[in-house]
ZAMARMAR-399690 format. One record per residue (C-alpha): residue in three letters; x, y, z. Coordinates in steps of 0.25 Angstrom, whole numbers, padded with zeros to 4 digits, always signed. Layout:
BEGIN
ALAXYZ
...
This chain:
BEGIN
MET-0086+0067+0466
GLY-0076+0072+0456
ILE-0076+0074+0441
HIS-0067+0065+0432
VAL-0064+0070+0417
ILE-0059+0060+0407
LYS-0052+0066+0395
MET-0050+0060+0381
PRO-0038+0051+0382
ASP-0026+0051+0373
ILE-0029+0040+0363
GLY-0015+0041+0357
GLU-0009+0041+0343
GLY-0009+0057+0344
ILE-0024+0057+0344
ALA-0028+0071+0349
GLU-0044+0070+0347
VAL-0054+0060+0346
GLU-0069+0059+0342
LEU-0079+0056+0353
VAL-0088+0045+0347
ALA-0097+0040+0358
TRP-0100+0041+0373
HIS-0103+0029+0381
VAL-0107+0037+0393
LYS-0116+0049+0396
VAL-0117+0060+0407
GLY-0122+0053+0420
ASP-0117+0039+0417
ILE-0109+0032+0428
VAL-0096+0027+0421
ALA-0086+0017+0426
GLU-0071+0017+0425
ASP-0066+0012+0411
GLN-0080+0013+0406
ILE-0080+0018+0391
LEU-0085+0033+0391
ALA-0084+0037+0376
ASP-0078+0032+0362
VAL-0069+0042+0354
MET-0063+0040+0340
THR-0050+0042+0335
ASP-0047+0039+0320
LYS-0055+0026+0318
ALA-0054+0020+0332
THR-0064+0022+0343
VAL-0058+0024+0357
GLU-0065+0022+0370
ILE-0064+0032+0382
PRO-0065+0025+0395
SER-0068+0031+0409
SER-0056+0032+0419
VAL-0066+0034+0431
ALA-0080+0030+0436
GLY-0090+0040+0438
LYS-0102+0048+0432
VAL-0101+0055+0419
LEU-0103+0070+0420
ALA-0100+0075+0406
LEU-0096+0070+0393
GLY-0084+0078+0386
GLY-0089+0077+0371
GLU-0100+0073+0361
VAL-0099+0062+0352
GLY-0092+0066+0339
GLN-0084+0076+0346
VAL-0069+0076+0344
MET-0062+0077+0357
ALA-0047+0080+0360
VAL-0038+0071+0368
GLY-0038+0076+0383
SER-0052+0082+0382
GLU-0063+0079+0392
VAL-0071+0066+0389
ILE-0080+0065+0401
ARG-0082+0070+0415
ILE-0085+0059+0426
GLU-0089+0061+0440
VAL-0081+0052+0449
GLU-0079+0049+0463
GLY-0068+0057+0469
ALA-0061+0070+0464
GLY-0061+0067+0449
ASN-0050+0074+0440
VAL-0057+0087+0438
LYS-0061+0098+0448
ALA-0076+0101+0450
ASP-0075+0114+0443
GLY-0069+0106+0431
GLY-0055+0109+0432
ALA-0045+0098+0433
SER-0041+0093+0446
ALA-0031+0083+0441
PRO-0026+0078+0428
ALA-0037+0070+0422
PRO-0032+0056+0420
SER-0034+0051+0406
ALA-0044+0041+0403
PRO-0040+0026+0402
ALA-0034+0023+0389
ALA-0044+0023+0377
THR-0047+0010+0371
VAL-0051+0007+0357
ALA-0065+0004+0356
PRO-0070-0009+0350
ALA-0078-0001+0340
PRO-0075+0012+0331
ALA-0089+0012+0327
MET-0099+0023+0332
ALA-0101+0021+0347
PRO-0116+0022+0353
GLN-0120+0036+0355
PRO-0124+0042+0368
LYS-0138+0042+0373
ALA-0146+0054+0370
ASP-0145+0060+0384
VAL-0130+0061+0383
PRO-0127+0076+0382
ALA-0114+0074+0376
ALA-0117+0068+0362
PRO-0131+0066+0357
ALA-0126+0071+0343
ALA-0121+0057+0340
VAL-0135+0052+0337
PRO-0140+0054+0323
VAL-0149+0066+0325
LYS-0162+0068+0317
ILE-0161+0081+0310
ALA-0174+0082+0302
SER-0187+0074+0302
THR-0201+0074+0298
SER-0211+0068+0308
ALA-0225+0070+0312
ALA-0237+0063+0317
PRO-0244+0053+0307
ALA-0251+0060+0296
ARG-0266+0060+0298
ARG-0277+0062+0287
GLU-0290+0068+0289
GLY-0302+0059+0285
SER-0317+0058+0286
ASN-0315+0052+0300
GLY-0305+0063+0305
SER-0290+0062+0306
VAL-0285+0048+0303
PRO-0271+0043+0301
ALA-0266+0042+0286
HIS-0262+0029+0282
VAL-0247+0026+0284
ARG-0240+0017+0274
GLN-0230+0007+0279
ALA-0216+0006+0273
GLY-0217-0001+0259
ASP-0232+0002+0258
LYS-0236+0008+0244
PRO-0245+0020+0245
ILE-0259+0019+0239
ALA-0264+0030+0230
SER-0272+0032+0218
PRO-0266+0035+0205
ALA-0271+0050+0206
VAL-0264+0051+0220
ARG-0251+0045+0215
ARG-0251+0055+0203
GLN-0253+0067+0212
ALA-0243+0062+0222
TRP-0233+0061+0211
GLU-0236+0075+0206
MET-0235+0080+0220
GLY-0221+0073+0222
ILE-0227+0065+0234
GLU-0222+0051+0236
LEU-0235+0043+0240
GLN-0227+0034+0249
PHE-0226+0045+0259
VAL-0240+0049+0259
PRO-0250+0044+0270
GLY-0263+0039+0264
SER-0276+0042+0270
GLY-0285+0034+0261
PRO-0289+0019+0262
ALA-0278+0010+0265
GLY-0269+0022+0265
ARG-0272+0027+0251
ILE-0266+0040+0247
VAL-0276+0050+0243
GLN-0276+0064+0238
THR-0277+0071+0251
ASP-0265+0063+0256
LEU-0256+0069+0246
GLU-0261+0083+0249
ALA-0258+0080+0264
TYR-0245+0075+0261
ALA-0241+0087+0253
ALA-0246+0096+0263
ARG-0237+0090+0274
ALA-0225+0090+0265
ALA-0228+0105+0263
GLN-0228+0107+0278
GLY-0214+0100+0279
GLY-0219+0087+0283
ALA-0225+0091+0296
ALA-0235+0080+0296
VAL-0229+0068+0290
GLY-0233+0054+0294
GLY-0232+0039+0290
ALA-0225+0038+0277
ASP-0221+0052+0278
GLN-0214+0050+0291
ARG-0206+0038+0287
TYR-0202+0046+0274
ALA-0197+0058+0283
GLN-0190+0049+0293
ARG-0182+0043+0282
HIS-0178+0056+0277
ASP-0174+0062+0291
GLU-0159+0067+0292
HIS-0150+0062+0303
ALA-0137+0069+0307
VAL-0127+0058+0310
PRO-0114+0063+0317
VAL-0101+0059+0310
ILE-0093+0054+0321
GLY-0084+0043+0325
LEU-0079+0034+0314
ARG-0088+0040+0304
ARG-0081+0054+0306
LYS-0067+0048+0306
ILE-0071+0041+0292
ALA-0077+0054+0287
GLN-0064+0062+0291
LYS-0055+0052+0285
MET-0062+0051+0272
GLN-0063+0066+0271
ASP-0048+0068+0274
ALA-0044+0057+0264
LYS-0052+0064+0253
ARG-0048+0078+0256
ARG-0033+0074+0257
ILE-0031+0063+0247
PRO-0032+0065+0232
HIS-0038+0052+0229
PHE-0038+0045+0215
ALA-0044+0031+0212
TYR-0039+0020+0203
VAL-0048+0008+0200
GLU-0044-0005+0194
GLU-0052-0018+0191
ILE-0046-0031+0196
ASP-0048-0045+0191
MET-0050-0053+0204
THR-0054-0066+0197
GLU-0040-0073+0200
LEU-0039-0068+0214
GLU-0053-0072+0217
ALA-0050-0086+0213
LEU-0038-0086+0221
ARG-0045-0081+0233
ALA-0056-0092+0232
LYS-0045-0103+0232
LEU-0038-0097+0244
ASN-0051-0096+0252
ALA-0054-0110+0248
LYS-0041-0115+0252
HIS-0038-0107+0265
GLY-0051-0100+0268
LYS-0055-0109+0280
GLU-0041-0108+0287
ARG-0036-0094+0283
GLY-0049-0086+0280
ARG-0056-0082+0267
LEU-0049-0072+0259
THR-0057-0060+0252
VAL-0051-0052+0241
LEU-0046-0041+0251
PRO-0033-0048+0255
PHE-0029-0050+0241
ILE-0031-0035+0238
MET-0023-0032+0251
ARG-0012-0041+0245
ALA-0012-0035+0232
LEU-0011-0021+0238
VAL+0000-0025+0247
LEU+0008-0030+0235
ALA+0005-0018+0226
VAL+0009-0007+0236
ARG+0023-0013+0237
ASP+0025-0006+0223
PHE+0017+0006+0227
PRO+0022+0010+0241
GLN+0016+0024+0239
ILE+0002+0018+0239
ASN+0004+0011+0253
ALA+0006+0025+0260
ARG+0000+0035+0269
PHE+0001+0050+0264
ASP+0004+0060+0275
ASP-0001+0072+0267
ASP+0001+0082+0279
ALA+0016+0078+0279
GLY+0017+0075+0264
VAL+0022+0062+0267
VAL+0018+0048+0261
ASN+0021+0037+0270
ARG+0023+0024+0263
SER+0021+0011+0270
GLY+0029-0001+0269
ALA+0018-0009+0276
VAL+0004-0010+0270
HIS-0006-0007+0281
LEU-0019-0010+0273
GLY-0032-0002+0277
ILE-0044-0010+0274
ALA-0057-0001+0274
ALA-0068-0008+0282
GLN-0082-0004+0285
SER-0087-0004+0299
ASP-0101+0000+0305
ALA-0094+0013+0309
GLY-0088+0016+0296
LEU-0076+0014+0287
MET-0063+0009+0294
VAL-0050+0005+0289
PRO-0043-0006+0297
VAL-0028-0009+0293
VAL-0022-0022+0289
ARG-0007-0019+0293
HIS+0004-0025+0285
ALA-0004-0031+0274
GLU+0009-0033+0267
ALA+0012-0044+0277
ARG-0001-0051+0276
ASP-0006-0063+0267
LEU-0020-0064+0262
TRP-0026-0071+0274
SER-0019-0061+0284
CYS-0025-0049+0276
ALA-0039-0056+0276
ALA-0038-0059+0291
GLU-0033-0045+0295
VAL-0044-0038+0286
SER-0055-0046+0292
ARG-0050-0043+0306
LEU-0049-0028+0304
ALA-0062-0027+0297
GLU-0069-0034+0308
ALA-0062-0025+0318
ALA-0067-0013+0310
ARG-0081-0018+0309
THR-0082-0021+0324
GLY-0075-0008+0328
LYS-0063-0016+0334
ALA-0052-0010+0325
THR-0041-0003+0333
ARG-0035+0010+0329
GLU-0022+0003+0324
GLU-0031-0006+0315
LEU-0037+0006+0308
SER-0025+0015+0305
GLY-0012+0014+0298
SER-0016+0009+0284
THR-0007+0012+0272
ILE-0017+0009+0261
THR-0032+0004+0262
ILE-0041-0006+0254
THR-0056-0003+0254
SER-0066-0013+0249
LEU-0082-0013+0249
GLY-0082-0028+0246
ALA-0094-0031+0238
LEU-0099-0017+0239
GLY-0086-0012+0232
GLY-0092-0007+0219
ILE-0085-0005+0206
VAL-0076+0006+0210
THR-0074+0014+0223
THR-0065+0026+0226
PRO-0060+0024+0240
VAL-0055+0035+0249
ILE-0040+0034+0253
ASN-0038+0031+0268
HIS-0030+0043+0271
PRO-0018+0044+0273
GLU-0016+0032+0264
VAL-0014+0035+0249
ALA-0022+0023+0243
ILE-0034+0014+0245
VAL-0038+0002+0237
GLY-0053+0000+0235
VAL-0059-0014+0232
ASN-0071-0015+0224
ARG-0081-0026+0222
MET-0077-0038+0214
VAL-0087-0043+0203
GLU-0087-0053+0192
ARG-0086-0046+0178
PRO-0084-0051+0164
MET-0070-0048+0159
ILE-0063-0051+0146
ARG-0051-0061+0148
GLY-0045-0067+0135
GLY-0056-0062+0126
MET-0066-0069+0135
VAL-0076-0063+0145
VAL-0074-0069+0158
ALA-0079-0067+0172
ARG-0069-0060+0181
GLN-0069-0055+0196
MET-0066-0040+0195
MET-0064-0030+0206
ASN-0060-0015+0206
LEU-0050-0009+0215
SER-0053+0006+0217
SER-0041+0013+0223
SER-0039+0027+0228
PHE-0025+0034+0229
ASP-0019+0047+0235
HIS-0015+0054+0222
ARG-0005+0062+0230
VAL+0003+0050+0233
VAL-0001+0039+0223
ASP+0000+0042+0208
GLY-0011+0037+0199
MET-0001+0028+0191
HIS+0004+0022+0204
ALA-0010+0019+0209
ALA-0014+0012+0196
GLU-0001+0004+0197
PHE-0004+0000+0211
VAL-0018-0004+0208
GLN-0014-0012+0196
MET-0004-0019+0204
MET-0015-0023+0214
ARG-0023-0028+0202
GLY-0011-0037+0197
TYR-0010-0044+0210
LEU-0025-0046+0212
GLU-0027-0051+0197
CYS-0016-0061+0199
PRO-0017-0065+0213
ALA-0005-0074+0213
THR+0004-0062+0213
LEU-0002-0058+0227
PHE+0007-0069+0233
LEU+0020-0066+0225
GLU+0031-0058+0232
């Protein structure tokens, strides 16, 4: 029998380190060739590390959440034959690299290892503090009997005098076990509750225990995609001097046009939302403001303006915020934009988006749909220099021609990098988008 060491493969694109997000095996497991051993994350893509040999797992090379360098030891496997390391741990031959890493179908957090895995129990939320004990018992004429425990939603029963005293003592009756008939709270119950509280809750029970459980603290490790999001947001706010510009848009005419297009072409070509129209307005507006469709390399001090519009569309997945990219939005019509957004959003939600689909955007649109609120202050998707936020559309009374009329109104909340984009240019850019959206026929003029 020999020992075979599998090392972290070179995933490409100059990546020097990755984060270990999940183990699929534990010490003592028997693995087959090509079986998936672990998931690692780079940027926003999860990569699977397969086994190049069959054998028994002897040791795991890292813990979940650990950042590992390319070439570092991932796992040790006992194999038939000589293996690729000596018995004393020295290398007997160059360790063959693991099979090419494959992009996993899900960038979401993978299942954590079982509790007996010595490598990474830290990935499971850990209960830090809790207050627990045996059910409270009250001393009565017949000896020790359990105090009445109310179920969720039951109201405490107590006399006005007891309620007043509880108020003066700062005690919520909902959490006081009652020892009287039908669980009525009496004077001695308040005194016993206060005594337990003074002892640090050493003998809570019933409603007290439910209250304590709701107020437990749990440590949730920030790993995988959640860590990448946190790092990217922190980096964007640290590097970029944001400023926001908000303008309201009258969407009444556009909504009428959208309804007509959906009625005529919806069945054959798919139904249109507002988003493809906003994408079209943005594509047209950046023609006159190329400094906004750009990426700022602040380390090199260079702004890279893009002739193509690669639109990032912020999408929420179960794992967290992702930004799939609609490439060459300037070459797409409304239905092509709608179809591509739908495809990418589904890929992001199900974890099937590839690394290429999640990178390379030159400007981003973000929308919370019906939850969009009145105003937002979106964070720029670094290293881009602008982001356009779509707020909720509402029907509001507006004055037109001296008359109060109902109009469909929506705000655009946009953020810009003030190092690259001047306030006047940002305002002119948003006003140009407003002009296209309020007169939607102009969206189709070249």
